[in-house]
C-alpha positions as CSV (number, residue, x, y, z in Angstrom):
1,M,12.2,-31.0,8.9
2,K,9.1,-31.0,8.2
3,L,7.4,-29.5,5.5
4,F,3.9,-28.8,4.9
5,G,3.2,-31.3,7.1
6,F,5.2,-34.1,5.8
7,E,8.2,-35.0,7.0
8,I,11.6,-34.9,4.7
9,S,14.2,-35.4,7.0
10,R,14.6,-36.2,10.7
11,P,12.3,-33.8,12.6
12,Q,13.8,-31.4,14.7
13,D,13.8,-31.8,18.3
14,E,12.0,-29.4,20.3
15,N,14.2,-28.7,23.3
16,D,17.1,-27.8,20.5
17,S,14.9,-24.3,19.7
18,V,16.4,-21.2,21.1
19,A,15.0,-19.9,24.3
20,S,14.8,-15.8,24.8
21,F,12.9,-14.1,28.2
22,V,11.7,-11.6,25.1
23,A,9.0,-12.2,23.1
24,P,9.5,-13.5,19.4
25,Q,9.2,-10.4,17.3
26,N,5.8,-9.7,16.4
27,D,6.4,-7.8,12.6
28,D,3.8,-10.6,11.1
29,G,0.6,-10.1,13.7
30,A,0.8,-13.3,14.7
31,I,-1.0,-14.0,18.3
32,T,1.2,-15.5,21.0
33,V,-0.7,-18.0,23.0
34,S,0.6,-20.3,26.1
35,G,0.4,-23.8,26.1
36,N,-1.7,-26.3,24.1
37,S,-4.6,-24.6,25.0
38,L,-5.6,-25.1,21.4
39,G,-7.0,-28.2,20.9
40,G,-6.6,-31.3,18.1
41,F,-4.4,-30.9,15.1
42,Y,-6.9,-30.5,12.2
43,S,-9.4,-28.7,13.6
44,T,-10.3,-26.7,16.3
45,I,-12.1,-23.9,18.6
46,L,-10.5,-20.1,18.6
47,D,-11.3,-17.8,21.2
48,M,-10.2,-14.6,18.8
49,E,-12.9,-11.7,20.1
50,G,-10.7,-8.8,19.9
51,A,-7.3,-9.0,17.9
52,A,-8.5,-10.7,15.2
53,K,-12.1,-9.1,14.3
54,S,-10.2,-5.9,14.7
55,E,-7.5,-6.7,12.2
56,S,-10.1,-7.8,9.9
57,E,-12.4,-4.6,10.1
58,L,-9.6,-2.3,9.5
59,I,-8.7,-3.9,6.4
60,T,-11.8,-3.7,5.6
61,K,-11.4,0.3,6.1
62,Y,-8.3,0.0,4.3
63,R,-10.0,-1.4,0.9
64,N,-12.9,1.4,1.2
65,M,-9.6,3.9,1.4
66,A,-8.8,2.6,-1.7
67,M,-11.9,3.9,-3.6
68,Q,-11.3,7.3,-2.5
69,P,-10.4,9.3,-5.4
70,E,-7.4,10.6,-3.6
71,I,-6.6,7.7,-2.0
72,A,-6.6,5.8,-5.7
73,Q,-4.7,8.1,-7.1
74,A,-2.3,7.9,-4.7
75,I,-1.9,4.0,-5.0
76,D,-1.8,4.2,-8.5
77,D,1.3,6.3,-8.6
78,V,3.3,3.9,-5.9
79,V,1.9,1.0,-7.5
80,N,2.7,2.5,-11.2
81,E,6.3,3.3,-9.7
82,A,6.8,0.0,-8.2
83,I,6.2,-2.4,-10.8
84,S,6.3,-1.3,-14.0
85,V,6.1,-4.4,-17.3
86,E,8.1,-4.3,-20.6
87,I,7.4,-6.2,-23.4
88,D,11.1,-6.8,-24.0
89,E,11.6,-7.2,-20.0
90,S,10.6,-9.3,-17.0
91,V,8.9,-7.9,-14.4
92,V,11.7,-8.8,-11.6
93,K,14.7,-10.4,-12.0
94,I,16.7,-12.3,-9.2
95,T,20.5,-11.7,-8.7
96,L,22.7,-14.3,-7.2
97,G,26.3,-12.6,-8.2
98,E,27.7,-12.2,-4.5
99,A,26.6,-16.0,-3.8
100,E,28.2,-18.6,-3.2
101,L,27.8,-21.5,-5.6
102,P,28.5,-23.0,-9.0
103,D,27.1,-21.8,-12.2
104,K,25.4,-25.1,-13.0
105,V,23.2,-24.3,-9.5
106,K,22.5,-20.5,-10.0
107,E,21.5,-20.8,-13.8
108,R,18.9,-23.9,-11.7
109,I,17.9,-21.2,-9.1
110,T,16.9,-19.1,-12.3
111,E,15.0,-21.5,-14.2
112,E,13.3,-22.5,-10.7
113,F,12.5,-18.2,-9.9
114,E,11.3,-18.2,-13.5
115,D,9.0,-21.2,-13.2
116,I,7.5,-19.5,-9.6
117,M,6.6,-16.1,-11.4
118,A,5.0,-18.1,-14.1
119,M,2.3,-19.3,-11.8
120,L,2.0,-16.1,-10.6
121,D,1.8,-15.0,-13.9
122,I,3.7,-11.9,-12.6
123,A,3.4,-10.0,-16.0
124,N,-0.1,-10.0,-15.6
125,N,-1.0,-10.4,-11.7
126,G,1.4,-7.9,-11.0
127,Y,0.1,-5.0,-10.4
128,D,-2.8,-6.3,-8.7
129,M,-0.2,-8.6,-6.5
130,F,0.8,-5.0,-5.1
131,H,-1.8,-3.2,-5.1
132,K,-3.0,-6.0,-2.6
133,F,-0.3,-5.8,-0.5
134,Y,0.2,-2.0,-0.7
135,V,-3.6,-1.9,0.4
136,D,-4.3,-4.2,2.7
137,G,-0.5,-4.4,4.4
138,R,0.0,-8.1,4.3
139,L,-0.3,-10.8,1.4
140,N,-1.0,-14.4,1.7
141,Y,-0.2,-17.1,-0.8
142,H,-1.7,-20.8,-0.2
143,I,1.4,-23.3,-1.4
144,V,0.1,-26.1,-3.1
145,I,1.9,-29.4,-4.0
146,D,1.3,-33.3,-4.6
147,P,2.1,-35.0,-1.3
148,K,2.1,-38.3,-3.3
149,Q,5.5,-36.8,-5.6
150,L,6.9,-34.0,-3.9
151,K,9.6,-33.9,-6.0
152,K,7.2,-31.9,-8.2
153,G,7.5,-28.8,-6.1
154,I,5.1,-25.8,-6.0
155,V,2.4,-27.0,-8.7
156,E,-0.2,-23.7,-7.7
157,L,0.1,-21.0,-5.6
158,R,-3.7,-19.5,-4.8
159,Y,-4.5,-16.2,-3.0
160,C,-6.0,-16.2,0.3
161,D,-8.0,-13.3,1.4
162,P,-5.9,-12.4,5.5
163,R,-9.4,-11.6,7.0
164,K,-9.9,-15.4,6.5
165,L,-6.4,-16.1,7.8
166,K,-4.9,-16.3,11.2
167,L,-0.7,-16.7,12.7
168,I,-0.5,-18.3,15.3
169,R,2.8,-18.9,17.8
170,E,2.5,-21.1,20.6
171,V,4.6,-19.5,23.6
172,D,6.3,-21.7,26.6
173,K,6.7,-19.3,29.7
174,K,7.3,-21.9,32.3
175,S,11.1,-22.6,31.1
176,K,13.6,-21.2,33.0
177,D,16.8,-20.4,32.1
178,P,19.2,-23.0,33.8
179,H,22.1,-21.0,34.8
180,S,20.4,-17.5,36.0
181,G,16.7,-19.0,36.6
182,V,15.1,-16.1,34.7
183,P,11.9,-17.0,33.2
184,T,12.4,-17.6,29.3
185,K,9.5,-17.5,26.6
186,K,10.4,-20.2,24.0
187,I,8.3,-21.0,20.8
188,K,7.0,-23.9,21.2
189,N,4.9,-24.1,17.6
190,E,4.4,-22.0,14.9
191,Y,0.8,-22.3,12.2
192,Y,-2.2,-20.6,10.8
193,M,-5.7,-21.0,11.6
194,Y,-7.7,-20.7,8.6
195,S,-11.8,-20.1,8.7
196,E,-13.9,-19.7,5.8
197,S,-16.0,-17.2,7.2
198,G,-13.4,-15.1,8.1
199,F,-12.1,-14.1,12.3
200,G,-14.6,-11.8,13.5
201,S,-17.5,-12.7,11.7
202,S,-20.8,-12.7,13.5
203,K,-21.3,-15.7,11.5
204,N,-20.1,-17.8,13.8
205,G,-22.0,-17.8,16.5
206,N,-22.9,-14.9,19.3
207,D,-20.7,-17.0,21.7
208,G,-17.1,-14.4,20.2
209,S,-16.0,-18.1,18.5
210,T,-14.2,-18.7,15.5
211,T,-14.4,-22.2,13.8
212,G,-11.7,-22.8,11.5
213,F,-8.7,-25.2,10.5
214,K,-5.0,-25.9,11.3
215,I,-2.7,-24.9,8.6
216,S,0.7,-26.6,8.6
217,K,3.2,-22.9,8.6
218,D,5.1,-24.1,5.1
219,S,1.9,-24.1,3.3
220,I,1.7,-20.3,3.9
221,A,3.6,-18.2,1.7
222,R,2.8,-14.3,4.1
223,V,4.7,-10.5,3.9
224,T,3.2,-8.1,5.4
225,S,4.4,-4.4,5.5
226,G,6.0,-4.5,8.7
227,L,5.1,-1.8,10.5
228,M,2.7,-2.3,13.4
229,N,0.4,-0.4,16.3
230,E,1.5,1.2,19.0
231,N,1.4,-2.1,20.7
232,N,2.9,-3.7,18.1
233,S,-0.3,-6.6,18.0
234,L,-1.9,-5.0,14.9
235,V,-0.4,-4.9,11.0
236,L,-1.1,-1.9,9.8
237,S,-0.7,-0.8,6.2
238,H,1.3,1.9,4.7
239,L,-2.3,4.2,4.3
240,H,-3.0,3.5,7.9
241,P,-1.8,7.4,8.5
242,A,-4.1,9.1,5.6
243,I,-7.3,7.2,8.3
244,K,-7.5,10.7,9.7
245,P,-7.0,13.6,7.0
246,L,-9.0,11.6,5.2
247,N,-12.3,11.9,7.5
248,Q,-11.6,15.5,7.5
249,L,-11.4,15.8,3.8
250,R,-14.7,13.9,3.4
251,M,-16.0,15.9,6.8
252,L,-14.9,19.4,4.7
253,E,-16.5,18.5,0.9
254,D,-20.0,17.5,2.3
255,A,-20.6,20.1,4.6
256,T,-19.4,23.2,1.6
257,V,-21.8,21.3,-0.9
258,I,-24.0,21.1,1.9
259,Y,-23.3,25.1,2.3
260,T,-23.7,25.8,-0.9
261,L,-27.0,23.8,-1.6
262,T,-28.7,25.9,1.2
263,R,-27.3,29.3,0.7
264,A,-28.1,28.6,-3.9
265,P,-31.6,29.6,-4.3
266,E,-32.7,33.0,-4.2
267,R,-35.5,33.4,-1.8
268,R,-38.0,36.2,-1.4
269,I,-38.9,38.6,1.9
270,F,-42.5,39.2,2.8
271,Y,-43.7,42.6,4.8
272,I,-46.8,41.5,5.9
273,D,-48.8,44.8,7.2
274,V,-50.8,43.4,9.9
275,G,-52.3,47.5,11.5
276,N,-53.5,47.4,14.6
277,L,-55.2,43.3,14.8
278,P,-54.2,42.4,18.0
279,K,-51.3,39.3,18.6
280,A,-53.7,36.1,17.7
281,K,-55.2,37.4,14.7
282,A,-52.5,38.8,13.2
283,E,-50.7,35.6,13.6
284,Q,-53.7,34.0,11.7
285,Y,-54.1,36.5,9.3
286,L,-50.2,35.7,8.3
287,R,-50.7,31.6,8.6
288,D,-53.6,32.6,6.0
289,M,-51.6,34.9,3.6
290,M,-48.6,31.7,4.0
291,T,-51.1,29.1,2.7
292,R,-52.6,31.2,-0.2
293,H,-49.1,32.4,-1.7
294,K,-48.0,29.0,-1.1
295,N,-50.7,27.3,-3.3
296,K,-49.4,25.9,-6.4
297,L,-51.8,23.1,-9.0
298,Q,-49.4,20.5,-10.5
299,Y,-50.4,18.4,-13.4
300,N,-49.4,15.2,-14.2
301,S,-48.8,14.1,-17.5
302,S,-48.9,10.7,-16.4
303,T,-52.9,10.2,-15.6
304,G,-54.2,13.6,-16.5
305,E,-54.9,15.1,-13.0
306,I,-54.3,17.8,-11.6
307,N,-53.4,18.2,-7.9
308,D,-53.3,21.0,-4.8
309,S,-49.5,20.5,-3.2
310,R,-48.6,22.6,-0.2
311,K,-44.8,22.8,0.5
312,M,-43.7,23.3,4.2
313,L,-42.0,26.3,4.8
314,T,-38.7,25.9,5.2
315,M,-35.0,27.5,5.3
316,T,-34.2,27.5,1.4
317,E,-37.7,28.8,0.7
318,D,-39.2,32.0,2.1
319,F,-39.5,34.4,4.6
320,W,-42.8,36.3,6.4
321,F,-42.5,38.2,8.9
322,P,-45.2,41.1,9.9
323,R,-45.0,44.8,9.9
324,R,-46.7,46.9,12.1
325,G,-47.2,50.9,11.8
326,G,-48.8,52.0,9.2
327,E,-46.1,53.8,7.2
328,R,-45.0,50.8,5.7
329,T,-47.3,48.7,3.8
330,T,-47.3,45.3,2.1
331,E,-44.0,45.1,1.1
332,V,-42.4,41.4,-1.2
333,D,-38.1,41.9,-1.1
334,T,-36.2,39.5,-2.3
335,L,-33.2,37.8,-0.4
336,A,-30.0,37.6,-2.5
337,G,-28.8,33.7,-2.8
338,G,-25.4,32.3,-2.1
339,S,-22.6,32.3,-4.5
340,A,-20.2,29.0,-5.4
341,Q,-17.7,30.7,-2.8
342,G,-17.4,27.4,-0.4
343,L,-17.1,25.4,-3.8
344,S,-14.5,27.9,-5.6
345,D,-12.5,28.7,-3.2
346,D,-10.9,25.5,-2.2
347,T,-7.8,26.9,0.3
348,N,-9.1,24.4,3.1
349,M,-9.9,21.7,0.4
350,L,-6.9,22.0,-1.0
351,Y,-4.5,21.7,2.3
352,F,-6.2,18.6,3.7
353,Q,-5.1,17.4,0.1
354,R,-2.0,18.0,0.1
355,K,-2.0,16.7,4.2
356,L,-3.9,13.5,3.1
357,Y,-0.7,13.0,0.0
358,K,2.1,14.2,2.8
359,A,0.3,10.8,4.7
360,L,0.8,8.5,2.0
361,K,4.0,9.7,0.7
362,V,3.4,10.9,-2.3
363,P,5.3,14.0,-4.1
364,L,2.8,17.4,-4.1
365,T,3.5,17.5,-7.4
366,R,1.7,14.5,-8.4
367,L,-1.9,16.4,-7.0
368,E,-2.4,18.3,-10.2
369,P,-0.1,16.0,-12.8
370,E,-1.9,18.1,-15.9
371,S,0.0,21.3,-14.2
372,Q,3.0,20.8,-13.3
373,A,5.9,21.3,-16.7
374,T,7.6,18.3,-18.3
375,F,11.0,16.1,-17.2
376,G,13.5,18.6,-16.7
377,R,16.7,18.7,-15.9
378,A,18.1,15.9,-12.7
379,S,18.8,18.8,-10.9
380,E,15.7,20.1,-11.3
381,I,13.7,17.8,-9.6
382,T,12.8,17.7,-6.1
383,R,13.4,16.7,-2.6
384,D,10.3,14.9,-2.5
385,E,10.3,12.8,-5.9
386,L,14.5,11.8,-4.6
387,K,12.6,10.9,-1.2
388,F,9.6,9.0,-3.2
389,G,12.4,6.7,-5.2
390,K,13.1,5.6,-1.7
391,F,10.5,4.9,-0.6
392,I,9.3,2.9,-3.0
393,K,12.7,0.6,-3.9
394,R,12.3,0.2,0.4
395,I,8.2,-1.3,-0.6
396,R,9.6,-3.4,-2.9
397,T,12.6,-4.7,-1.1
398,R,9.4,-5.6,2.0
399,F,7.2,-7.4,-1.1
400,S,10.5,-9.6,-2.2
401,W,10.2,-11.5,1.2
402,L,7.3,-13.3,-0.6
403,F,9.8,-14.4,-3.4
404,N,12.6,-15.7,-1.0
405,I,10.0,-18.2,1.1
406,M,8.2,-19.2,-2.3
407,L,12.0,-20.5,-4.2
408,E,13.0,-21.9,-0.7
409,K,9.8,-24.6,-0.5
410,Q,10.5,-24.9,-4.6
411,L,14.4,-25.4,-3.8
412,I,14.4,-27.4,-1.1
413,L,11.3,-29.4,-2.4
414,K,13.2,-30.7,-5.7
415,G,15.8,-31.2,-4.1
416,V,18.5,-28.0,-5.4
417,L,19.5,-27.0,-2.0
418,T,18.9,-28.5,1.4
419,P,17.5,-25.9,3.9
420,D,21.2,-24.7,5.4
421,E,22.3,-24.4,2.0
422,F,19.9,-21.6,1.3
423,D,19.8,-20.0,5.0
424,A,23.5,-19.6,4.1
425,I,22.7,-17.9,0.5
426,R,19.4,-15.9,2.3
427,N,21.1,-12.7,2.8
428,D,22.8,-12.7,-1.1
429,I,19.5,-12.8,-2.7
430,R,18.5,-9.7,-4.5
431,Y,15.9,-9.1,-6.2
432,E,15.7,-6.3,-9.7
433,F,12.7,-4.9,-10.7
434,A,12.5,-3.6,-14.4
435,K,12.1,0.2,-14.4
436,D,10.4,3.0,-16.2
437,N,11.1,5.9,-13.6
438,Y,12.2,8.7,-16.1
439,Y,13.4,10.9,-13.0
440,D,15.8,7.3,-12.1
441,E,17.3,8.4,-16.0
442,L,17.8,12.0,-15.2
443,K,20.0,11.5,-12.2
444,Q,22.0,8.7,-13.3
445,A,23.1,11.0,-16.6
446,E,23.5,14.3,-14.1
447,I,25.6,12.0,-11.9
448,L,28.2,10.7,-15.0
449,R,27.9,14.6,-16.8
450,E,28.9,15.7,-12.5
451,R,32.1,13.3,-12.1
452,M,33.5,13.9,-16.1
453,N,33.5,18.0,-15.0
454,T,35.5,17.1,-11.9
455,L,37.9,14.9,-14.0
456,R,38.1,17.7,-16.5
457,D,39.2,20.0,-13.5
458,I,41.3,17.8,-12.0
459,E,42.7,16.2,-14.7
460,D,46.1,19.1,-14.9
461,H,46.7,18.6,-11.3
462,I,46.7,14.2,-11.8
463,G,50.9,13.0,-10.6
464,K,51.2,16.2,-8.9
465,Y,48.6,16.4,-6.2
466,Y,46.4,13.1,-7.0
467,S,47.1,9.9,-8.1
468,R,45.3,8.2,-10.9
469,E,44.5,5.4,-8.3
470,W,42.3,7.5,-6.2
471,V,41.2,9.7,-9.2
472,I,39.7,6.4,-10.5
473,R,38.2,5.5,-6.9
474,N,36.7,8.7,-6.0
475,I,36.0,10.6,-8.5
476,L,34.6,8.8,-11.3
477,Q,33.3,6.2,-9.1
478,I,35.3,2.8,-10.3
479,T,35.8,-0.4,-8.5
480,E,38.8,-2.1,-8.8
481,E,36.5,-5.2,-11.0
482,E,35.0,-2.7,-13.4
483,F,38.5,-1.0,-13.8
484,S,39.8,-3.9,-14.7
485,E,37.3,-5.5,-16.7
486,M,37.3,-1.7,-18.7
487,N,41.2,-2.3,-19.0
488,K,40.6,-5.8,-21.1
489,Q,38.3,-4.4,-23.0
490,M,40.0,-1.4,-24.0
491,E,43.3,-3.6,-24.8
492,K,40.6,-6.3,-26.7
493,E,39.8,-2.7,-28.9
494,K,43.5,-1.0,-29.4
495,L,43.5,-4.4,-31.1
496,E,41.3,-4.0,-33.2
497,A,41.1,-1.1,-34.0
498,P,43.9,-1.2,-36.7
499,D,42.2,-3.3,-38.6
500,E,39.0,-1.1,-38.5
501,A,41.3,1.7,-40.0
502,E,42.4,-0.6,-43.2
503,D,39.2,-1.6,-43.7
504,D,38.3,2.4,-44.3
505,S,41.1,3.5,-46.3
506,G,40.7,0.9,-48.9
507,F,43.0,-1.3,-48.9
């Protein structure tokens, strides 16, 4: 196997890789190329105009969106629910209960996992890591090792900006199935390209090409959101559905502010009596009156000078109209300024804010947390909160793929497990994140209360209509292992009960 570009055991023959007429799943955002058109191993020039450049711009757009107050509030809700830092509890723990391994090996795996968490400093950097993963839609870490001491394992884990890294997948499209003759797509090689200036950047020149370095795939731990665009060519962030609602909200806010500022001043209306003057002389007389009233003396306190400043007539200033007929003379009237109705009536603004929160899958009750009531019974928890909890679990599961990749490299380098042994237990590894969501505790307490009430109602029918085993499995939802353990605990308590009673009686 090839690991980090080094030979640890006999490499697998390329001809043994699986071939299919279906292209490999591209949920990791890899760029698929054909043949060996990329040049040497250590460095190469790759034309990545388009996909990589668009991806870089997309990540930058996501980060700009995260600066918007409404988006920032929603992101904080998601990150705070997903990552919980407690003083007396680990941020994330590994569970190997279903893996068929000796206890000593499980303990060693747990120790290596804790070492990886220490290298990541998950207690201090957990919020930032999950924030980057949620906003960018991808998270990359460079796995640094010592080539002279592979048994030492991972030395350091360094964060890598996703705009500077791109996964390349070489596919051989010329091969055919020997039995059916159908053209197949066979993966020949996978690696990463790294560019210090970023892909699609104008710093690389005007030819649309990007200069980068070829890096072994095993040297990068990468996890993506799993969301793809309609062409299955770009990895999207969880913020992507909020792009349109955010733009609409920004436009509405700008239009409301402009309208309010424009209509706010109170303006005067001058009706100037021009009598029977000809049109040209009437217009000249009107301009003279405007100029006479628009002259304004200004005193400069810093220099002591007095300046004559002329203001230009705009829509936010006074209005001047000529008047004929002689029935009415020159008159000055006022035009009331518009109230801040555009800002006080926030119905439209609230609509787009709600639409924005729906796009981010954040419960609408969190839009104005200070106006909401305190926590109540679990039955009062909204369906949106329950859906939000499941959404957080789904993101956590995807995020924990990063730990699997790092743990695999660490165990193989230190000789704890072979690649085949790790593949055998890969699906049995679970990661438990610390929880501080009060909704979960309320829900569990409510479920237990309802089970006890149902058991109390059905207790008289046990042995007549329902068996005791059926009640244990279907009403109390207790498994055979849990029931067996409870029986042992109850037997132990019965043996200890007489001694405790004797001590309480004083004998």
